[in-house]
C-alpha positions, 0 to 999 in steps of 0.5 A: 691285107693287099700286100698279103694277097700280092705276096701270096700271089707272087709266091704261088706262080699263078695258082689260084689254089697255092695262092690260097694255101699261101695266103692262110699260111703266111696269115697264121704265121703273121698273127703267131709272131705278133702275139709273140711281140705282145707277150714278150711286151707285155712280159717285160712291163710285168717284170718291172712291175713286179720288180719295183719295192712296195 
C-alpha cells in the first residue's frame, strides 16, 4: 500500500489532488490486472479439467 502511495506521489509532482487521482487510477489498473490473471489461471485449469476423458 505504501508503494502505491509513493508511486502516486512521485508521478504527481507534489500536487495532492493529482496524487489522489493517480493513486485511484493505479489501484483500479492493478485490480483489473489481478482479475485478468485470475481469469486466465481459472480458464487454463477449467480447460485441463474438461479435457480429461470421463
